[in-house]
DOVO-413134 format. One line per 8 residues: their letters; for each residue x, y, z of N, C-alpha, C, CB. Coordinates in steps of 0.02 Angstrom, whole numbers, plus 50000, padded with zeros to 5 digits. Each point is the difference from the previous one (the first is absolute). Glycine has a CB too. Layout:
<sites>
A = X/Y/Z/X/Y/Z/X/Y/Z/X/Y/Z | ...
</sites>
This chain:
<sites>
MTEPLQET = 50049/55013/60601/49978/50056/49959/49958/50049/50007/50023/49934/49951 | 49971/50111/50061/49934/50046/50006/49970/49999/49929/50047/50086/50097 | 49892/49946/49925/49946/50005/49923/50019/50061/49985/49886/49936/50019 | 50112/50056/49906/49998/50073/49976/49951/50048/50011/50050/49952/49929 | 49976/50091/50062/49966/50088/50009/49932/50002/49937/50151/50080/50034 | 49789/49943/49980/49945/49974/49961/50008/50068/49944/49907/49920/50107 | 50104/50061/49818/50022/50054/49958/49955/50045/50003/50058/49940/49931 | 49955/50116/50052/49956/50061/50000/49981/50015/49924/50059/50050/50113
CFVNSNCS = 49863/49936/49890/49963/50021/49926/49996/50092/49983/49910/49874/50022 | 50139/50119/49893/50015/50067/49985/49944/50005/49920/50157/50007/50069 | 49834/49918/49915/49971/50005/49943/49973/49921/49981/50079/50114/49968 | 49850/49879/50027/49986/49940/49979/49962/49993/49936/50008/49979/50112 | 49977/49962/49875/49951/49983/49936/49918/49989/50027/50111/49930/49932 | 49863/50108/50017/49936/50002/50015/49957/49969/49922/50025/50115/50106 | 49983/49830/49896/49994/49960/49946/49940/49953/49977/50109/50013/50031 | 49847/49985/50045/49957/49940/50003/49930/49997/49950/50049/49997/50126
SIDGMKRF = 49962/50058/49828/49938/49997/49943/50014/50006/49941/49938/50041/50062 | 50137/49924/49924/50016/49991/49932/50018/49925/49981/50039/50119/50003 | 49918/49884/49935/49983/49934/49973/50065/49957/49987/49892/50052/49946 | 50091/49909/50068/50052/49932/49982/50080/50012/50033/49930/49980/49869 | 50077/50051/50185/50055/49999/50023/50008/49939/50051/50002/50124/49975 | 50061/49857/50021/50039/49945/50043/50042/50031/50034/49995/49915/49932 | 50013/50087/50127/50038/50009/50067/50070/49956/50026/49877/50031/50026 | 50173/49982/49974/50047/49955/50028/50050/50026/50048/49983/49942/49903
SHEAMATT = 50041/50041/50148/50044/50028/50065/50046/49971/50001/49932/50026/50066 | 50127/49984/49969/50054/49961/50023/50045/50051/50040/49993/49914/49899 | 50046/50028/50167/50030/50052/50053/50072/50001/49971/49925/49973/50119 | 50112/50075/49875/50063/50021/49981/50030/50071/50024/49968/49928/49908 | 50080/50074/50098/50042/50067/50021/49965/50033/50049/50047/50018/49893 | 49934/49948/50150/49966/50014/50078/49941/50043/49989/50112/49999/50069 | 49851/49979/49882/49915/50040/49973/49962/49940/49953/50052/50150/49979 | 49883/49878/49998/49975/49959/49955/49997/50030/49954/49952/49942/50055
FEVIIVHE = 50071/50032/49870/49989/49986/49948/49925/49994/49962/50107/49961/50040 | 49859/50070/49921/49954/49998/49956/50002/50013/49946/49964/50009/50065 | 49991/49923/49885/50000/50025/49949/49936/49993/49966/50114/49986/50005 | 49838/50054/49976/49949/49991/49995/49986/50005/49907/49983/50042/50145 | 49993/49893/49817/50009/50015/49937/49932/49987/49968/50125/49975/50002 | 49871/50061/49946/49927/49978/49965/50014/49970/49930/49932/50098/50060 | 50048/49845/49931/50026/49915/49958/49928/49973/49990/50130/49955/50072 | 49854/50012/49864/49955/49973/50000/50002/49920/50031/49982/50091/49910
DERYASQA = 50101/49898/50081/50011/49941/50037/50031/49996/50085/50017/49970/49869 | 49943/50000/50145/50020/50010/50077/50064/49946/50023/49862/50037/50030 | 50140/49902/49961/50058/49964/49993/50074/50023/49959/49899/49921/50013 | 50106/50110/49930/50031/50066/49965/50039/50039/50062/49894/50016/49902 | 50050/50024/50113/50007/50072/50062/50057/49955/50052/49838/50073/50007 | 50128/49890/50008/50021/49961/50062/50082/49970/49992/49860/49963/50019 | 50158/50030/49926/50035/49961/49974/50084/50069/49996/49869/49894/49926 | 50093/50140/50048/50034/50084/49987/50011/50017/50088/49914/50057/49861
AVAAFDEV = 50046/49961/50168/50000/50013/50063/50059/49959/50041/49873/50026/49981 | 50151/49911/49998/50016/49946/50045/50077/50030/49976/49890/49878/50009 | 50115/50145/49915/50064/50005/49981/50018/50060/50027/49995/49934/49903 | 49970/50117/50104/50009/50067/50014/50036/50012/50069/49897/50022/49929 | 50067/49912/50123/50022/50014/50052/50066/49956/50033/49879/50045/50001 | 50134/49920/49937/50059/49961/50009/50058/50064/49984/49944/49863/49960 | 50058/50165/50003/50044/50055/49986/50004/50064/50048/49978/49958/49887 | 49945/50029/50161/50020/50060/50054/50066/49947/50052/49840/50087/50008
DRLECELS = 50139/49861/49999/50042/49982/50040/50076/49978/49996/49896/49987/50025 | 50110/50030/49888/50065/49985/49995/50044/50081/50006/49966/49873/49919 | 49994/50177/50061/50015/50074/50009/50024/50008/50089/49898/50041/49888 | 50044/49910/50140/50030/50013/50076/50062/49985/50019/49904/49984/50029 | 50119/49956/49942/50049/49981/50029/50073/50033/49956/49917/49888/50049 | 50060/50164/49907/50064/50029/49978/49994/50069/50031/50018/49932/49887 | 49919/50098/50132/49988/50068/50039/50026/49991/50084/49882/50029/49912 | 50100/49929/50106/49968/50004/50067/50084/49998/50041/49850/49923/49978
RFLENSDV = 50138/50124/50070/50065/50005/50042/50005/49958/50062/50006/50112/49959 | 49942/49858/50028/50007/49962/50082/50014/49921/49978/49897/50084/50078 | 50100/49901/49850/50028/49941/49972/50072/49991/50002/49910/50004/49936 | 50135/49956/50089/50080/49978/50015/50018/50026/49925/50002/49874/50095 | 49961/50084/49864/50050/50004/49915/49972/50045/49948/50030/49876/50005 | 49918/50146/50016/49972/50056/49961/50060/50048/49973/49888/49994/50073 | 50083/50045/49864/50054/50047/49966/50024/50077/50059/49931/49955/49855 | 49973/50055/50179/50027/50065/50033/50031/49977/50063/49912/50081/49953
ARINSLPA = 50094/49853/50086/50044/49984/50058/50079/49996/49983/49896/49936/50047 | 50105/50041/49879/50067/49999/49981/50023/50084/50002/49984/49877/49920 | 49981/50156/50049/50016/50067/49995/50020/50043/50070/49923/49986/49897 | 50030/49986/50159/50014/50021/50057/50076/49990/50047/49873/49985/49981 | 50149/49951/49978/50070/49966/50047/50051/49996/49946/49938/49915/50094 | 50055/50145/49848/50056/50005/49961/50048/50060/50016/49931/49943/49916 | 50138/50040/50069/50041/50052/50039/49993/50076/49941/50102/49887/50072 | 49928/50162/49954/50010/50049/49952/50054/49985/49939/49965/50074/50100
NQPLQLGL = 50002/49967/49846/50063/49992/49931/49988/49923/49974/50115/50084/50058 | 49835/49883/49964/50004/49949/49945/49943/49964/49959/50090/49987/50068 | 49907/50018/49894/49942/49982/49955/49962/49954/50020/50054/50026/49922 | 49882/49959/50063/49957/49939/50014/49960/49986/49952/50001/50017/50104 | 50000/49929/49866/49947/49989/49930/49923/49975/50032/50113/49948/49904 | 49850/50089/50071/49917/49985/50004/49966/49981/49968/49999/50052/50039 | 49938/49904/49969/49958/49984/49970/49964/50060/49970/50005/49900/50066 | 49962/50071/49862/49980/50066/49971/49938/50044/50044/50035/49937/49879
DTFECLKV = 49930/50020/50160/49954/50056/50025/50025/50038/50061/49907/49933/49958 | 50121/50032/50064/50037/50053/50054/50043/50054/49976/50003/49909/50070 | 50024/50097/49881/50010/50049/49966/49968/50049/49979/50047/49936/49988 | 49882/50019/49984/49975/50065/49967/49971/50033/50057/49974/49959/49881 | 49998/50006/50172/49969/50040/50060/50061/50063/50033/49916/49872/50034 | 50140/50088/49979/50060/50061/50004/49994/50047/49953/50080/49929/50037 | 49914/50050/49908/49978/50072/49959/49945/50055/49998/50049/49931/49948 | 49909/50026/50064/49927/50038/49991/50009/50049/50087/49900/49873/49907
AERIYGQT = 50135/50084/50149/50005/50040/50066/50055/50057/49987/49967/49892/50079 | 50087/50084/49864/50052/50075/49998/49961/50048/49962/50121/49944/49995 | 49812/50047/49959/49988/50058/49984/49963/50032/50013/50035/49975/49952 | 49915/49998/50091/49965/50033/50053/50033/50043/50050/49936/49912/49984 | 50135/50060/50043/50027/50016/50058/50053/50065/49967/49983/49863/50072 | 50004/50140/49838/50036/50086/49973/49931/50028/50014/50104/49991/49883 | 49837/49990/50089/49938/50054/49983/49986/50034/50057/49943/49935/49919 | 50033/50033/50140/49992/50025/50058/50047/50020/50049/49922/49947/49972
NGAFDITI = 50130/50073/49991/50062/50017/50050/50017/49972/50059/49980/50086/49961 | 50022/49846/50037/50018/49964/50039/49945/49974/50070/50111/50060/49944 | 49816/49961/50045/49961/49987/50055/49979/49944/50003/49975/50092/50005 | 50045/49861/49925/49993/49919/49995/50057/49979/49993/49903/49990/49953 | 50107/49967/50111/50079/49968/50010/49978/49946/50033/50086/50098/50013 | 49939/49850/49935/50013/49931/50025/50045/49988/50039/49966/49971/49920 | 50084/50054/50092/50053/49991/50059/50001/50038/50054/50059/49969/49927 | 49854/50045/50088/50004/50038/50077/50009/49963/50069/49924/50074/49944
GTLLKCWR = 50075/49864/50033/50008/49942/50047/50045/50022/50064/49989/49914/49897 | 50074/50106/50085/50053/50010/50039/49980/50076/50030/50090/49917/49927 | 49879/50117/50059/49968/50072/50045/49946/49969/50044/50012/50100/49900 | 49929/49874/50066/49945/49965/50059/50037/49979/50052/49919/49954/49926 | 50129/50024/50061/50030/49925/50072/50029/50074/50047/50076/49835/49916 | 49929/50229/50052/50018/50047/50076/49937/50017/50032/50105/50063/49955 | 49828/49954/50009/49939/50004/50030/49957/49960/50049/50015/50043/49912 | 50016/49872/50067/49951/49955/50034/50041/49953/50042/49913/50006/49907
NDDGTPRN = 50062/49975/50141/50031/49947/50024/49993/49941/49971/49994/50053/50084 | 50043/49882/49943/49984/49931/49969/49940/49966/49994/50091/49991/50034 | 49872/50039/50023/49927/49986/50004/49952/50055/49943/50026/49956/50145 | 50004/50092/49811/49966/50017/49989/49961/50083/50002/50028/49877/50016 | 49988/50138/50074/49975/50046/50039/50062/50054/49970/49932/49924/50118 | 50032/50158/49896/50036/50042/49969/50073/50022/50055/49873/50038/49924 | 50168/49994/50064/50040/50007/50043/50031/50064/49964/50010/49873/50054 | 50033/50170/49983/50036/50049/49990/50076/50009/49990/49907/50018/50050
PSPGQIDL = 50108/49966/49883/50076/49998/49997/50048/50069/50017/49968/49908/49910 | 50074/50084/50102/50065/50051/50009/50013/50037/49927/50065/49916/50098 | 49966/50135/49891/50017/50032/49940/50046/49958/49974/49979/50109/50031 | 50071/49854/50003/50039/49972/49958/49978/49944/49980/50077/50052/50039 | 49882/49907/49986/49967/49957/49977/49963/50008/49927/49999/49980/50121 | 49966/50071/49875/49964/50013/49952/50054/50039/49941/49883/50002/50088 | 50162/50001/49921/50061/50052/49935/50023/49916/49995/50065/50173/50045 | 49963/49787/50001/50029/49919/49972/49954/49991/49944/50036/49934/50116
ARLHTGTN = 49901/50054/49920/49929/49955/49954/50009/50053/49933/49880/49954/50116 | 50124/50092/49871/49996/50043/49951/50044/49974/49942/49973/50092/50081 | 50082/49899/49942/50065/49990/49934/49996/49919/49992/50104/50110/50037 | 49848/49857/49991/49971/49938/49968/49936/49997/49955/50052/49959/50097 | 49911/50093/49915/49931/50018/49965/49989/50038/49935/49976/49999/50107 | 50008/49979/49848/49993/50013/49928/50018/49962/49950/50008/50084/50037 | 49929/49931/49916/50012/49958/49951/50036/49998/49947/49926/49993/50037 | 50115/50085/49961/50059/50016/49952/50053/49943/50033/49977/50151/49970
LLQLNEAE = 50022/49831/50072/50062/49958/50026/50008/49921/49969/49984/50073/50115 | 49946/49902/49855/49990/49945/49943/50040/50031/49942/49874/49954/50035 | 50173/50003/49940/50024/50015/49928/49985/49950/49948/50088/50059/50050 | 49850/49959/49907/49978/49947/49952/50032/50000/49938/49899/50004/50049 | 50128/49925/49946/50022/49993/49917/49948/49966/49960/50120/49987/50027 | 49858/50033/49938/49934/50006/49950/50035/49930/49942/49953/50176/50009 | 50123/49814/49973/50031/49978/49961/49983/49921/50016/50085/50107/49986 | 49956/49881/50087/50010/49945/50026/49945/49955/50066/50120/50063/49953
HTVELSAN = 49826/50006/50049/49957/49995/50051/50045/49983/50083/49901/49954/49891 | 50133/50100/50122/50021/49986/50056/49996/50059/50048/50066/49917/49944 | 49935/50074/50120/50004/50079/50023/50058/49966/50066/49842/50085/49967 | 50157/49995/50041/50076/50001/50037/49991/50043/50060/50075/49990/49890 | 49953/50019/50147/49989/50064/50061/50057/50035/50019/49917/49939/50054 | 50063/50115/49938/50072/50059/50029/49997/50013/50076/49998/50078/49887 | 49951/49873/50156/50010/50024/50062/49981/49931/50042/49973/50138/49974 | 50060/49827/50073/49974/49950/50039/49993/50005/50085/50049/49941/49898
PVQVDLGG = 49911/50024/50120/49917/49982/49951/49972/50049/50005/49970/49895/50018 | 49974/50067/49913/49957/50038/49975/49934/49945/49997/50094/50089/49933 | 49853/49938/50114/49949/49949/50006/49939/50014/49954/50038/49982/50120 | 49953/49981/49831/49967/50006/49946/49911/49970/50034/50135/49981/49899 | 49799/50038/50082/49950/49970/50023/49969/50021/49944/50004/49992/50122 | 49954/49978/49832/49940/49999/49937/49942/50001/50034/50055/49930/49913 | 49942/50079/50139/49923/49983/50048/49959/50058/49953/50044/49967/50160 | 49971/50092/49830/49977/50052/49969/49999/49999/49926/50034/50051/50096
IGKGYAVD = 49982/49884/49876/49985/50009/49918/50006/49927/49985/50054/50126/49964 | 49956/49817/50091/49992/49925/49966/49943/49989/49990/50079/49954/50044 | 49843/50058/49986/49954/49968/49992/49950/50028/49923/50019/49975/50148 | 50019/50092/49844/49973/50044/49931/50049/49972/49952/49956/50124/50051 | 50095/49851/49955/50031/49964/49918/49968/49926/50015/50145/50069/49971 | 49845/49899/50072/49966/49951/49989/49936/49990/49968/50062/49994/50076 | 49892/50055/49938/49953/50012/49962/50000/50028/49943/49968/49994/50082 | 50079/50046/49882/50027/49995/49957/50016/49954/49941/50011/50058/50081
RVAELLRE = 50022/49873/49963/50029/49943/49967/49939/49957/49979/50112/50003/50068 | 49838/49985/49982/49940/49981/49995/49961/50009/49942/50013/50015/50102 | 49992/50045/49883/49935/50046/49944/50046/49987/49934/49934/50127/50084 | 50139/49857/49920/50005/49979/49938/50014/49925/49993/50034/50114/49977 | 49961/49873/50071/49985/49906/49995/49933/49981/49971/50064/49978/50111 | 49889/50058/49915/49928/49987/49978/49976/50038/49931/49977/49986/50129 | 50071/50075/49833/50007/49999/49933/49991/49945/49969/50061/50075/50014 | 50025/49892/49999/50014/49955/49955/49953/49941/50011/50117/50043/49992
WSIDVALI = 49849/49970/50053/49939/49949/49983/49935/50000/49966/50044/49982/50082 | 49966/50106/49888/49948/50008/49956/49940/50016/50049/50050/49920/49903 | 49966/50109/50161/49956/50011/50043/50015/50076/50024/49988/49870/50029 | 49941/50175/49918/50026/50075/50025/49942/50049/50031/50091/49994/49901 | 49856/49951/50135/49971/50038/50047/50008/49969/50061/49926/50043/49926 | 50121/50000/50126/49995/49962/50068/50028/50063/50048/50025/49855/49955 | 49958/50133/50111/50032/50033/50046/50041/49979/50052/49923/50049/49970 | 50149/49973/50032/50041/49981/50050/50005/50021/50067/50043/49986/49913
SGGYSSVL = 49968/49987/50130/50008/50057/50072/50036/49944/50033/49879/50091/50018 | 50169/49940/50023/50051/49998/50026/49998/50017/50077/50040/50021/49886 | 49906/49931/50164/50006/50040/50065/49926/50055/49986/50165/49992/50019 | 49850/50042/50032/49930/50070/49983/50053/50044/49989/49880/49991/50086 | 50167/50022/49865/50034/50060/50012/50011/50020/49933/50053/49976/50109 | 49949/49957/49847/50004/50012/49937/49967/49951/49954/50095/50057/50032 | 49876/49989/49909/49953/49979/49942/50033/50010/49947/49902/50024/50047 | 50097/49934/49906/50014/50001/49922/49919/49979/49958/50152/49953/50023
ALDAPVSR = 49831/50101/49934/49957/49969/49963/50017/49998/49926/49923/50031/50085 | 50049/49917/49892/50023/49991/49924/49915/50037/49970/50109/49855/50003 | 49880/50109/49922/49958/50013/49963/49923/50011/50056/50082/49930/49886 | 49868/50117/50085/49946/50010/50046/49949/49938/49990/50015/50135/49994 | 49971/49834/50042/49930/49954/49984/49927/50018/49969/50054/49958/50093 | 49930/50002/49894/49942/50029/49944/49945/50001/50060/50032/49939/49857 | 49926/50104/50115/49925/50027/50048/49947/49994/49959/50049/50090/50070 | 49914/49867/49946/49939/49997/49984/49950/50043/49996/50034/49924/50030
ASCPRFEG = 49941/50123/49916/49944/50039/50026/49954/49981/49996/50034/50068/49988 | 49915/49993/50042/49923/49953/50014/49977/50046/49939/49965/49960/50156 | 50025/50000/49798/49994/50022/49921/49947/49951/49980/50127/50040/49969 | 49810/49988/50028/49923/49963/49967/50017/49967/49930/49912/50100/50050 | 50078/49818/49973/49992/49960/49946/49969/50037/49930/49986/49907/50096 | 49960/50114/49916/49943/50013/49951/49996/50079/50007/49927/49879/50014 | 50063/50132/49921/49997/50067/50000/49929/50037/49962/50138/49981/50005 | 49834/50054/50012/49924/50013/49975/49957/49942/50003/50039/50082/49922
GTPSTHPA = 49960/49889/50129/49960/49915/49978/50030/49949/49953/49897/50061/50006 | 50151/49943/49969/50029/49956/49941/50065/49991/50027/49935/50043/49895 | 50099/49885/50080/50070/50011/50021/50041/50026/49950/49991/49915/50072 | 50039/50108/49967/50065/50028/49958/50032/49973/49925/50024/50017/50123 | 49961/50024/49829/50032/49993/49941/50077/49998/49970/49900/50041/50008 | 50120/49992/50054/50095/50000/49989/50031/49965/50065/50011/50129/49933 | 49971/49805/50067/50042/49974/50059/50071/50003/50026/49924/49944/49970 | 50113/50064/49955/50064/50011/50012/50007/50089/50048/50033/49904/49866
KHEARMAS = 49912/50137/50119/50014/50054/50041/49975/49999/50081/49996/50057/49884 | 49957/49879/50117/49982/49990/50038/50042/49977/50079/49924/49994/49890 | 50125/49945/50060/50044/49978/50045/50048/50039/50033/49981/49919/49942 | 50035/50143/50008/50050/50064/50025/49992/50032/50054/50010/50021/49907 | 49918/49975/50090/49967/50056/50074/49992/49965/50043/49936/50076/49957 | 50058/49848/50020/50005/49947/50080/50041/49999/50046/49969/49936/49950 | 50087/50058/50009/50080/49980/50015/50047/50058/49979/49980/49871/49976 | 50030/50183/50078/50038/50033/49992/50063/50016/50045/49907/50021/49943
SQKGWPLT = 50144/49986/50050/50053/50020/50060/49977/50051/50059/50087/49986/49906 | 49934/49997/50145/49988/50041/50064/50058/50050/49985/49949/49905/50094 | 50031/50157/49952/50051/50052/50006/50065/49957/50027/49909/50107/50027 | 50094/49838/50005/50052/49971/50026/49972/49946/50066/50077/50114/49955 | 49984/49864/50078/49971/49943/50057/49982/50060/50047/50082/49872/49992 | 49864/50099/50051/49980/50039/50052/50017/49997/50068/49929/50001/49933 | 50108/50043/50097/50048/50011/50063/49974/50023/50059/50077/50023/49929 | 49933/49978/50131/50001/50044/50057/50057/50035/50016/49928/49934/50036
MTNPAGKK = 50093/50103/49998/50043/50025/50022/49970/50027/50088/50052/50023/49854 | 49981/49943/50175/49986/50005/50066/50041/50032/50065/49949/49911/49944 | 50036/50142/50090/50041/50047/50066/50026/49929/50039/49909/50135/50026 | 50153/49871/49955/50024/49941/50053/50016/50016/50075/50050/49951/49898 | 49912/50107/50113/50000/50012/50080/49951/49972/50046/50042/50096/49968 | 49937/49843/50002/49946/49956/50027/49933/50017/50005/50081/49966/50052 | 49904/50079/49905/49926/50035/49999/49949/49960/49948/50057/50125/50024 | 49978/49836/49944/49957/49959/49932/49945/50045/49976/50014/49874/50047
EILARPFL = 50036/50210/49964/49981/50036/49931/50021/50011/49941/49973/50034/50063 | 49978/49945/49877/50013/49994/49927/50020/50089/49968/49898/49873/49994 | 50163/50118/49995/50031/50067/49972/50000/50010/49922/50075/49993/50100 | 49928/49951/49876/49971/50020/49923/49987/49908/49962/50095/50155/49981 | 49873/49843/49977/49973/49970/49925/50033/50001/49965/49920/50021/50000 | 50144/49945/49982/50041/50008/49938/49965/49972/49946/50102/49996/50059 | 49899/49998/49888/50007/49942/49940/50062/50004/49959/49877/50000/49987 | 50152/49939/50037/50062/49997/49959/50023/49948/49957/50023/50059/50080
QKAALSGS = 50015/49964/49851/50022/49971/49946/50065/50017/49972/49891/49992/49986 | 50137/49943/50009/50064/50026/49959/50049/50025/50035/49938/50025/49920 | 50041/49966/50170/50063/50057/50026/49992/49979/50075/49991/50122/49909 | 50043/49889/50161/50004/49983/50040/49995/50027/50062/50035/49956/49926 | 49941/50028/50114/49988/50061/50081/50005/49953/50070/49893/50093/49934 | 50168/49957/50076/50026/49981/50050/49990/50033/50083/50067/49969/49892 | 49933/50005/50165/50003/50053/50061/50042/49980/50043/49896/50032/49995 | 50125/50015/50053/50036/49985/50043/49997/50033/50082/50055/49976/49884
GVQKGGHI = 49971/50011/50175/49955/50039/50048/50061/49986/50071/49841/49973/49938 | 50124/50057/50101/50054/50003/50050/49937/49964/50075/50103/50141/49932 | 49915/49816/50093/49962/49981/50071/49990/50058/50040/50052/49891/50006 | 49885/50109/50030/49991/50055/50050/50054/49988/50047/49874/50012/49989 | 50148/50041/50035/50061/49994/50036/50071/49997/49989/49922/49964/50033 | 50078/49998/49912/50065/50008/49943/50034/50050/49969/49954/49928/49981 | 50081/50080/49981/50041/50032/49972/50050/49963/49934/49982/50061/50121 | 50018/49981/49852/50042/49998/49930/50069/50061/49987/49869/49956/49949
IDPRTARA = 50177/50011/50025/50060/50028/49989/50015/50016/49943/50027/49953/50076 | 50000/50123/49921/50016/50021/49930/50083/50004/50008/49876/50074/49968 | 50120/49876/49974/50088/49992/49997/50039/50061/49975/49986/49878/49970 | 49981/50160/50008/50036/50061/49977/50015/50052/50073/49931/49989/49864 | 50043/49998/50173/49996/50030/50059/50018/49981/50065/49934/50029/49939 | 50063/49898/50062/50009/49939/50055/49937/50030/50055/50162/49966/49988 | 49794/50066/50000/49957/50014/50067/49948/49972/49968/50038/50108/50063 | 49918/49901/50007/49912/49965/49987/49972/50065/49936/49958/49941/50170
VEGRLAAW = 49989/50026/49801/49955/50028/49966/49941/50026/50045/50040/49930/49905 | 49950/50116/50104/49939/50017/50045/49931/50011/49947/50088/50067/50102 | 49866/49933/49926/49934/50023/49971/49980/49961/49959/50018/50098/50011 | 49990/49837/49954/49988/49983/49932/49971/49926/50030/50101/50077/49912 | 49856/49926/50067/49953/49924/50031/49991/49942/49949/49922/50077/50071 | 50057/49945/49841/50015/49936/49970/50009/50047/49917/49915/49880/50096 | 50103/50066/49859/50011/50034/49938/49987/49978/49933/50069/50037/50065 | 49899/49978/49901/49979/49952/49932/50040/49995/49949/49903/50025/50016
SSAPDAAT = 50120/49937/49930/50019/50033/49948/49966/49949/49924/50124/50060/50086 | 49860/49970/49863/49993/49964/49950/50046/49998/49929/49895/50015/50060 | 50121/49941/49934/50061/50018/49920/50000/49933/49951/50108/50078/50078 | 49909/49933/49876/49995/49925/49955/50029/49941/50014/49996/50061/49924 | 50033/49924/50121/50006/49930/50018/50013/50019/50089/50061/49935/49862 | 49936/49996/50169/50000/50004/50071/50066/50016/50036/49909/49923/49989 | 50137/50029/49991/50074/50004/50035/50011/50085/50011/50059/49877/49929 | 49928/50163/50032/50003/50064/49977/49939/50049/50055/50042/49947/49856
GDALSTAF = 49902/50025/50148/49949/50042/50040/50022/49956/50075/49879/50036/49892 | 50161/49914/50095/50005/49981/50096/50058/50055/50015/49978/49839/50016 | 50065/50166/49947/50075/50042/50014/49972/50067/50022/50086/49945/49901 | 49856/50098/50041/49975/50064/50028/49952/50004/50051/50023/50031/49903 | 49941/49929/50114/49948/50002/50057/50051/49992/50070/49883/49937/49920 | 50158/50029/50074/50052/50020/50060/50034/50064/49994/50022/49885/50013 | 50002/50134/49929/50033/50070/49986/49952/50065/50021/50064/49941/49895 | 49870/50048/50100/49954/50029/50021/49991/50034/50056/49978/49937/49940
MIMSPDEI = 50026/49996/50096/50009/50015/50082/50039/50055/50031/49992/49890/50001 | 50062/50104/49956/50073/50049/50034/49992/50068/49935/50119/49871/50057 | 49884/50121/49911/49998/50079/49972/49950/50040/49989/50072/49966/49956 | 49937/50115/50039/49963/50042/50025/49945/50004/49965/50082/50049/50043 | 49836/49978/49958/49961/50037/49944/50020/50016/49944/49961/50036/50070 | 50090/50016/49917/50039/50033/49965/50033/49950/49953/50009/50088/50088 | 50035/49871/49939/50029/49957/49968/49962/49946/49960/50075/50030/50081 | 49877/49942/49943/49951/49962/49989/49956/50023/49943/50012/49969/50114
ERYCSSHP = 49961/50101/49882/49979/50038/49931/50043/50020/49956/49927/50036/50053 | 50140/49964/49953/50044/50004/49952/50021/49948/49948/50023/50068/50079 | 49968/49866/49997/50020/49937/49944/49938/49978/49970/50097/49950/50065 | 49847/50070/49938/49930/49975/49977/49994/50048/49926/49935/49969/50142 | 50078/50108/49871/50010/50042/49937/50055/49966/49949/49970/50111/50074 | 50084/49867/49955/50038/49953/49947/49980/49955/49961/50059/50012/50061 | 49901/49947/49993/49994/49924/49971/49913/50008/49984/50113/49916/50086 | 49863/50092/49875/49929/50010/49980/49964/49943/50020/50027/50069/49906
NYLAMIIL = 49987/49867/50069/49981/49959/49994/49990/49948/50086/50050/50036/49857 | 49981/50027/50197/49997/49959/50069/49965/50053/50061/50124/49922/49962 | 49856/50044/50073/49940/50016/50058/50031/50010/50058/49914/49933/49957 | 50075/50091/50092/50013/50002/50069/49957/50034/50041/50099/49989/49969 | 49888/49976/50093/49967/50035/50058/50014/49972/50069/49912/50026/49921 | 50079/50049/50124/50031/49973/50041/49949/50022/50071/50129/50000/49923 | 49882/49957/50133/49949/50036/50073/50060/50017/50036/49878/49923/50021 | 50121/50119/49982/50030/50081/50058/49953/49991/50074/50011/50118/49877
EWPDKSTD = 50021/49875/50174/49985/50016/50068/49992/50072/49996/50061/49905/50056 | 49859/50113/49988/50010/50084/50005/50024/50007/50054/49917/50042/49943 | 50128/50028/50035/50034/50023/50054/50004/50004/50075/49994/50034/49915 | 49920/49970/50087/49979/49995/50073/49993/49948/50029/49957/50076/49985 | 50100/49906/50078/49996/49941/49999/49950/49968/50045/50106/50013/49964 | 49834/50036/50066/49962/49991/50044/49929/49963/49967/50066/50102/50068 | 49934/49902/49860/49946/49978/49954/50038/49943/49964/49932/50118/49983 | 50025/49829/49992/49999/49969/49948/49980/49994/49931/50007/49980/50085
QEKILRFG = 49992/50086/49891/49996/50015/49939/50050/49973/49966/49946/50087/50026 | 50050/49909/49905/50057/49981/49958/49990/50054/49915/50003/49844/50072 | 50047/50175/49908/50003/50040/49934/50008/49938/49955/50056/50122/50038 | 49911/49871/49908/50023/49961/49939/50014/50058/49928/49918/49879/50054 | 50123/50099/49922/50056/50032/49944/49976/49966/49968/50103/50034/50030 | 49892/49985/49878/49994/49959/49931/50050/50048/49958/49861/49946/50006 | 50163/50012/49958/50051/50004/49964/49990/49978/49920/50058/49983/50115 | 49937/50044/49833/50002/49964/49949/49903/50008/49972/50133/49910/50055
PWDSILDF = 49861/50064/49877/49935/49995/49994/49977/49936/50012/50004/50083/49931 | 49962/49909/50137/49960/49962/50025/49930/49982/49991/50077/50029/50051 | 49890/50033/49908/49929/50008/49966/50008/49948/49958/49971/50122/50002 | 50103/49872/49954/49976/49933/49952/49998/49928/50007/50037/50071/49943 | 49966/49917/50138/49984/49931/50029/49936/49987/50056/50129/49992/49979 | 49883/50075/50028/49956/49982/50094/49938/50007/49973/50072/50060/50112 | 49850/49910/49923/49940/50000/49999/49980/50039/50056/49996/49900/49940 | 49982/50160/50064/49985/50058/50047/49927/49975/50044/50059/50104/49904
</sites>
C-alpha cells in the first residue's frame, strides 16, 4: 500500500487566540476532518464531536466509489435504463451536483471519470489518447446522463457505463451535515473543515475587547453596557488562504461566518480536464470559492478551475452571495509570476 499524497493547503484556520475553543479531529474520506467548538462544557462538546464524526463515517460508506456496497459503487455498475433506489444523502448530493452542472454549463461534472481515464495511465501518469478514444469517452460523460426521480429517490442512467465520482463535492456535503448535527446539539459557534480544502463557519466566536474595567478612576456604573463592550462578536472565524504552489505565501486573511470557503488546484506538472472540451485546461493554478454551504463551495472551486474569467465574472454577478478567486500562470513561461483575480465582494470578509 502506497503512502497517500500530502494534501495541498488551500485554506486553514487561524483560531489560536479564540477563548474557550475545543478542537477535535478525525480521519475519514482520505483526509482529516476537524471541528472547532466554542462551548463552556468540554465534555458536551466532545460528545457532539464524536457524534459528528460518526456521521462523517456513515456518509463515507454511502458516497465513496471505493467501497463495494456504497451507493456510488452501485451506480457505477448499474445497467442503462434501470432505476436504482438511493439513500437520501446520496440522492441529495446528486441533486447538488446536477444543479452546479447546469449553472456552470457543465464545468463541474461528477461523471468525468471515464474521460479522465483517457488522459491517465493506470499509475496516474499522463498519456495522449487518440481522437477515437476521446469521442467514445465523451459519450459516457455528462451529469445529464443521470436521470433523478425526486418522488422515488432513484437514479437511472441513459448510457452505460457512467463513472460517478463525488470526490469534488462529497467532503463539502459531509461538512454541511456535521453543521446540521451540531445545530441539533445546540452548538452554534463552530468551525468545521474537511481537510485543507473546505471550511464552513457557523456563528462567529465572541471576542474579548480590550475595554477598561474602570472609567475615570471609578468602577463603571453600567455593568451591562460594560459586558456588552467586553464580549462582542468578531467579524467571523479568522482563516488564512495560502498559495498552494509551495511558496508558503499568505494570499488573504478572511473572516468567515455562516458561509463556506473552498479551494481546488492542480499539482505542479499536472493538469485538469475540461469535461466540456475533453481537453486539458492551461494556465490555471488554483481556485477558491465562497458560498452559503460547503457542498456548493466544493463544487464551485472545482468549476472555477475550468471556467474562463468572463464565465466566473458572470456567475458571481448573478449570485451576489458567492465569491471566487483564481491564480493564473503568467503567459511568459520564463517567469514564475502569477496573476490573481478576484470576483465578488471580497472586501466584506477580508482583512487586508
